[in-house]
C-alpha positions as CSV (number, residue, x, y, z in Angstrom):
1,X,145.8,155.0,423.3
2,X,147.7,157.1,421.2
3,X,146.1,159.7,419.3
4,X,146.7,161.2,415.9
5,X,147.1,165.0,415.4
6,X,145.9,166.1,411.5
7,X,146.1,169.8,410.6
8,X,143.3,171.4,408.4
9,X,144.2,173.4,405.8
10,X,140.7,175.1,405.4
11,X,140.6,179.1,406.2
12,X,136.8,178.1,407.2
13,X,137.9,176.8,410.5
14,X,140.1,179.6,412.5
15,X,141.1,179.9,416.2
16,X,141.5,183.3,418.0
17,X,142.8,182.3,421.3
18,X,143.5,178.6,422.8
19,X,140.9,179.1,425.2
20,X,138.6,179.0,422.6
21,X,138.8,175.5,421.5
22,X,137.0,172.7,422.9
23,X,139.5,170.2,422.1
24,X,137.1,167.1,422.6
25,X,134.7,168.4,420.3
26,X,137.9,168.5,417.3
27,X,139.0,164.9,417.8
28,X,137.0,161.9,416.2
29,X,138.5,158.3,416.0
30,X,141.2,159.1,417.9
31,X,142.4,162.1,415.7
32,X,142.9,165.7,417.2
33,X,142.4,168.2,414.2
34,X,143.7,171.6,414.5
35,X,143.5,174.3,412.0
36,X,146.6,174.6,409.7
37,X,147.2,178.3,410.2
38,X,147.3,178.2,414.0
39,X,149.5,175.7,414.3
40,X,151.7,176.9,411.4
41,X,151.9,180.8,412.8
42,X,152.5,179.2,416.4
43,X,155.7,177.8,415.0
44,X,156.8,180.8,413.4
45,X,156.0,180.3,409.8
46,X,153.8,182.5,407.1
47,X,150.6,181.5,405.9
48,X,149.0,182.6,403.0
49,X,145.4,181.9,401.7
50,X,145.4,182.3,397.7
51,X,141.7,183.0,396.9
52,X,142.4,182.8,392.9
53,X,143.8,179.3,393.2
54,X,141.7,178.4,396.6
55,X,145.3,176.9,398.3
56,X,146.8,177.7,401.2
57,X,151.0,178.6,400.9
58,X,153.3,178.1,403.8
59,X,156.4,180.3,404.0
60,X,156.0,181.0,400.5
61,X,157.9,184.0,398.6
62,X,157.0,183.5,394.7
63,X,155.8,181.1,393.1
64,X,155.9,180.4,389.1
65,X,153.7,178.7,386.5
66,X,153.2,178.5,382.6
67,X,149.5,178.4,382.0
68,X,147.2,178.2,378.8
69,X,144.4,180.8,378.9
70,X,141.4,180.5,376.7
71,X,140.9,183.6,375.0
72,X,138.0,183.8,372.6
73,X,138.8,181.0,369.9
74,X,142.5,180.5,370.9
75,X,144.9,179.6,373.8
76,X,147.3,182.2,375.1
77,X,150.6,180.7,376.9
78,X,151.8,182.6,379.7
79,X,154.2,182.7,382.2
80,X,153.1,183.9,385.3
81,X,155.5,184.7,388.5
82,X,152.9,184.8,391.6
83,X,154.6,187.1,394.4
84,X,153.0,186.7,398.0
85,X,153.4,190.6,399.0
86,X,152.2,190.1,402.2
87,X,155.3,187.8,402.7
88,X,158.0,189.9,405.2
89,X,160.6,188.3,403.8
90,X,159.3,189.6,400.3
91,X,161.3,192.8,399.3
92,X,160.6,195.1,396.2
93,X,163.0,197.5,394.4
94,X,163.9,199.1,390.7
95,X,166.6,198.2,388.6
96,X,168.6,200.4,386.2
97,X,170.8,199.6,383.4
98,X,174.6,198.9,385.0
99,X,173.1,201.1,387.7
100,X,173.2,204.4,385.8
101,X,170.3,205.9,384.1
102,X,170.3,205.7,380.3
103,X,172.6,202.7,379.8
104,X,171.1,199.4,379.5
105,X,171.8,195.9,380.3
106,X,170.6,192.1,380.1
107,X,167.4,191.2,382.4
108,X,169.4,188.2,383.8
109,X,172.1,190.4,384.7
110,X,170.1,193.1,386.5
111,X,168.7,190.1,388.1
112,X,171.5,188.6,389.4
113,X,173.0,192.0,390.2
114,X,170.4,192.4,392.7
115,X,170.0,189.1,394.1
116,X,166.6,188.6,392.8
117,X,164.3,185.7,393.1
118,X,162.0,187.1,390.2
119,X,162.6,189.8,387.6
120,X,160.3,191.3,384.8
121,X,161.2,194.2,382.3
122,X,159.9,197.7,383.4
123,X,158.9,200.3,381.3
124,X,159.6,201.6,377.3
125,X,162.9,203.0,376.6
126,X,164.8,204.6,373.3
127,X,165.6,200.9,372.0
128,X,166.6,201.7,368.9
129,X,169.6,204.7,369.4
130,X,172.3,203.2,367.8
131,X,174.2,204.9,370.7
132,X,173.8,205.7,374.4
133,X,171.9,207.2,375.7
134,X,169.1,204.5,375.4
135,X,166.9,206.5,377.9
136,X,163.6,205.4,379.4
137,X,160.5,206.9,377.9
138,X,159.0,206.9,381.3
139,X,158.6,208.4,384.7
140,X,161.3,205.6,387.5
141,X,160.6,206.3,390.9
142,X,164.1,204.4,392.6
143,X,164.9,204.3,396.4
144,X,162.3,206.4,397.2
145,X,162.9,209.5,394.9
146,X,161.6,210.3,391.8
147,X,165.0,209.5,389.5
148,X,163.6,209.7,385.9
149,X,161.0,212.0,384.5
150,X,159.3,211.8,380.9
151,X,155.9,212.8,381.4
152,X,156.1,216.0,383.7
153,X,152.9,216.5,386.1
154,X,150.8,214.6,382.9
155,X,149.1,211.9,384.7
156,X,150.7,208.4,383.2
157,X,149.0,204.3,384.4
158,X,152.0,203.6,386.6
159,X,152.7,201.1,389.3
160,X,154.1,201.5,392.5
161,X,155.5,200.2,395.8
162,X,156.2,201.1,399.6
163,X,158.6,199.7,401.5
164,X,156.3,197.8,403.4
165,X,154.8,196.2,400.1
166,X,151.5,198.4,399.8
167,X,151.1,198.5,396.0
168,X,149.3,200.7,393.8
169,X,148.2,200.7,390.0
170,X,147.5,204.5,389.5
171,X,147.0,207.1,387.3
172,X,149.5,209.7,388.1
173,X,151.8,212.7,387.5
174,X,154.7,213.7,389.0
175,X,157.3,217.0,389.1
176,X,159.9,218.2,391.1
177,X,160.3,221.8,393.0
178,X,163.2,223.4,394.1
179,X,163.3,225.3,397.6
180,X,165.8,227.2,399.1
181,X,166.9,226.7,402.3
182,X,169.3,229.8,402.7
183,X,170.3,232.6,399.9
184,X,173.3,234.6,399.9
185,X,172.8,237.1,397.3
186,X,170.3,239.6,399.2
187,X,168.8,240.6,395.9
188,X,166.7,237.5,395.7
189,X,166.7,237.3,399.3
190,X,162.7,236.7,398.5
191,X,163.3,233.7,396.6
192,X,161.4,230.3,398.3
193,X,161.9,228.2,394.9
194,X,163.0,227.3,391.6
195,X,161.6,225.1,388.7
196,X,162.9,221.9,387.8
197,X,161.7,220.6,384.0
198,X,163.2,216.9,384.5
199,X,165.5,214.8,386.0
200,X,168.3,212.6,384.6
201,X,167.3,213.3,380.9
202,X,169.4,214.4,378.1
203,X,168.8,216.9,376.3
204,X,168.4,215.1,373.0
205,X,165.0,213.9,374.5
206,X,164.0,217.2,376.3
207,X,163.7,221.1,376.0
208,X,167.3,222.8,375.7
209,X,165.6,225.8,377.2
210,X,165.3,224.3,381.0
211,X,166.4,224.1,384.6
212,X,167.2,219.9,384.9
213,X,168.7,217.9,387.8
214,X,171.0,215.2,387.6
215,X,171.7,212.6,390.2
216,X,174.3,209.8,391.3
217,X,171.6,207.6,389.6
218,X,172.1,208.7,386.3
219,X,176.1,207.7,387.0
220,X,179.6,209.5,387.7
221,X,178.9,212.4,385.1
222,X,175.9,214.4,383.7
223,X,175.7,213.1,379.9
224,X,173.2,215.8,379.0
225,X,174.6,216.0,375.5
226,X,174.4,219.9,375.5
227,X,176.4,222.6,376.9
228,X,174.9,224.5,379.7
229,X,175.8,225.8,382.9
230,X,175.9,223.5,386.3
231,X,175.5,224.1,389.8
232,X,177.2,221.6,391.5
233,X,175.0,221.2,395.0
234,X,177.2,219.2,397.9
235,X,175.1,218.4,400.8
236,X,172.2,220.8,399.7
237,X,174.7,224.0,399.3
238,X,176.2,225.1,395.9
239,X,179.9,224.5,395.9
240,X,180.8,225.6,391.9
241,X,179.2,226.6,388.8
242,X,180.8,225.0,385.7
243,X,180.3,225.2,381.9
244,X,179.9,221.9,379.9
245,X,177.6,219.1,378.6
246,X,179.5,216.3,381.1
247,X,180.3,217.3,384.4
248,X,180.7,215.1,387.5
249,X,178.1,214.7,389.6
250,X,178.9,214.5,393.2
251,X,178.0,211.3,395.3
252,X,176.6,213.0,397.8
253,X,174.5,216.0,395.7
254,X,173.6,216.6,392.3
255,X,173.8,219.1,389.4
256,X,171.5,221.7,388.5
257,X,171.9,222.1,385.0
258,X,171.0,225.4,383.1
259,X,170.5,225.9,379.4
260,X,169.5,228.1,376.7
261,X,167.0,231.0,377.8
262,X,167.1,229.9,381.1
263,X,170.2,231.1,381.4
264,X,168.6,234.4,382.7
265,X,168.0,232.6,386.0
266,X,171.9,231.8,386.6
267,X,172.3,234.8,388.7
268,X,169.8,233.6,391.5
269,X,172.1,230.7,391.8
270,X,175.0,231.9,393.9
271,X,178.1,229.6,395.7
272,X,177.1,229.3,399.2
273,X,173.5,229.2,398.8
274,X,171.6,226.4,400.7
275,X,168.8,224.4,398.5
276,X,166.8,221.2,398.4
277,X,164.1,219.7,396.3
278,X,160.9,217.9,396.8
279,X,159.0,215.2,395.0
280,X,155.4,215.6,394.3
281,X,152.8,213.3,392.8
282,X,149.2,214.1,391.4
283,X,146.9,210.9,391.8
284,X,143.8,211.2,389.3
285,X,143.3,207.3,390.0
286,X,144.7,205.3,392.7
287,X,146.0,205.1,396.2
288,X,146.9,208.8,397.4
289,X,148.5,207.4,400.7
290,X,151.1,205.9,399.1
291,X,152.4,208.4,396.4
292,X,154.0,210.7,398.7
293,X,157.7,211.5,399.3
294,X,158.9,209.5,402.5
295,X,156.2,206.8,401.7
296,X,156.5,205.8,398.6
297,X,159.6,203.1,397.7
298,X,159.7,202.5,393.7
299,X,157.7,203.1,390.9
300,X,157.5,202.9,386.9
301,X,154.9,204.1,384.8
302,X,154.3,202.6,381.3
303,X,150.2,201.7,380.2
304,X,148.1,201.4,379.1
305,X,146.1,200.2,381.9
306,X,144.4,197.1,381.3
307,X,142.2,196.1,384.5
308,X,140.7,198.6,387.1
309,X,138.5,197.0,390.0
310,X,138.7,193.6,388.6
311,X,137.2,194.9,385.1
312,X,139.0,195.3,381.6
313,X,139.4,199.0,381.0
314,X,141.8,198.6,378.2
315,X,141.6,202.1,375.9
316,X,145.1,202.9,374.8
317,X,144.5,205.5,372.6
318,X,142.9,207.9,375.7
319,X,146.4,207.2,376.9
320,X,148.0,208.4,374.1
321,X,149.2,205.0,372.7
322,X,148.7,205.6,369.2
323,X,151.7,202.8,367.5
324,X,149.9,199.4,366.0
325,X,152.2,197.4,367.4
326,X,150.3,198.4,370.9
327,X,146.9,199.2,370.0
328,X,146.4,196.2,367.8
329,X,149.2,193.6,366.5
330,X,149.5,190.1,368.2
331,X,153.0,190.2,369.9
332,X,155.0,189.2,373.2
333,X,153.9,191.4,376.0
334,X,154.5,192.0,379.6
335,X,152.2,192.8,382.2
336,X,151.9,193.6,386.1
337,X,149.0,192.8,388.0
338,X,147.7,193.1,391.6
339,X,144.9,190.6,393.1
340,X,142.9,191.7,395.4
341,X,144.5,189.7,398.2
342,X,147.9,191.7,397.8
343,X,149.3,189.2,395.5
344,X,151.9,190.6,392.4
345,X,151.3,189.4,389.2
346,X,154.2,189.3,386.8
347,X,153.0,188.1,383.5
348,X,154.9,187.5,380.2
349,X,152.7,186.4,376.7
350,X,154.1,184.9,373.5
351,X,151.7,186.5,371.3
352,X,148.8,188.5,372.2
353,X,146.8,191.5,371.4
354,X,146.6,194.5,374.1
355,X,142.6,193.8,374.7
356,X,143.7,189.7,375.0
357,X,146.4,190.8,377.7
358,X,143.5,192.1,379.4
359,X,141.9,189.4,379.4
360,X,144.6,187.2,380.3
361,X,145.2,189.3,383.4
362,X,141.8,189.0,384.5
363,X,141.4,185.0,384.3
364,X,144.9,185.0,386.5
365,X,142.6,187.3,388.9
366,X,144.4,190.6,388.8
367,X,142.3,193.4,390.2
368,X,144.4,196.4,389.0
369,X,146.1,195.5,386.0
370,X,149.0,197.6,383.1
371,X,151.0,196.8,380.3
372,X,154.7,197.4,380.4
373,X,157.4,197.2,377.6
374,X,156.6,194.3,375.3
375,X,158.1,192.8,371.7
376,X,161.8,192.3,372.1
377,X,161.5,193.9,375.4
378,X,159.4,190.9,377.2
379,X,161.3,189.2,379.8
380,X,160.8,187.2,383.0
381,X,163.0,185.9,385.5
382,X,162.5,183.6,387.9
383,X,164.9,181.6,390.5
384,X,168.1,181.5,388.4
385,X,165.9,180.7,385.1
386,X,165.1,183.4,382.0
387,X,161.4,181.6,381.6
388,X,161.2,184.5,378.6
389,X,164.3,185.9,377.7
390,X,164.2,189.3,376.0
391,X,165.8,189.9,372.5
392,X,168.0,192.9,373.9
393,X,169.2,194.3,376.8
394,X,167.0,196.7,378.8
395,X,167.1,200.0,380.4
396,X,164.9,199.3,383.8
397,X,163.5,196.4,385.4
398,X,161.3,195.5,388.7
399,X,163.2,192.9,391.2
400,X,161.5,191.0,393.7
401,X,164.2,189.6,396.1
402,X,164.2,188.4,399.5
403,X,164.6,191.2,402.2
């Protein structure tokens, strides 16, 4: 008599090794029952149990749902993209306008240019500037390095991810420190470090009396906006020192801009000196193991925080957010959340206050969550379609793609 093979999807039934199975105990009415996970993984498929939905997913990278979430006396419509971070084929990256920090681009264009399967708008930026640069108003980590620094060492609510999809929403400060490897000028041979005020940021938004960095992520030129002394570094060696506000950035190096009162330090930089710089992270709250140069792959600072360890902890004023469109108004909003079983939630809502957004994220199963840029910047992309279309071009975005 022929038997029928039936696959069980219940997570309660699992097999460690085939020798542990008593097959006769799994056979009933000529049907043999074996666990879905066992068979699927044996056949080389990725299997994931979703604790929030009480459902099994096979070979799933992202899913999208439009949902109505009851919050108080109203229902809030939410567009929700869920990313299965344990899927080995899922990859996260940061995108920025036209590949030049300070420029803008449509979310659809950034997504398509990066072969995204999903994307959401990122941190705040100078959206009301009439000309470029329309720079980010938050910190950005791109391709493993701090590439835009707004808050200095002051902590900010920050989403970060590693190459192997470990993620965190922490309260993290960032800064850069310069280090000499070899110094030609014997008078300054005692030097071991130099300070860096910010990176890839226009002087219009920064202190002109500073030492700042410009890397190829800025684009072809510095676009500093204010003339200063520019130390040109190629392969960790100073090759030239020139004056100007818009100088070329070497593809295999960077520019150290020195302006205002800080020109008093210029004689410490000499052609032929060898130097480098390091990223530093200060974690007040979060997983410090991932906030390290060489470990962290990408990230963005925004806020305020919405959920901490499953509880609503939204407090905009405590994070220095005081404008009513963040603290009070019901408006389009975007949020990033992390579930306890390592799913990433990318969420947009049409009309919610910041506290209502926190409730939405909690009901969607977020264990930790944060607000990102909203209003006309709120945008969500899913598999070739804009499910929430921003009303303007954006400075930066979080991208999900296939590895």
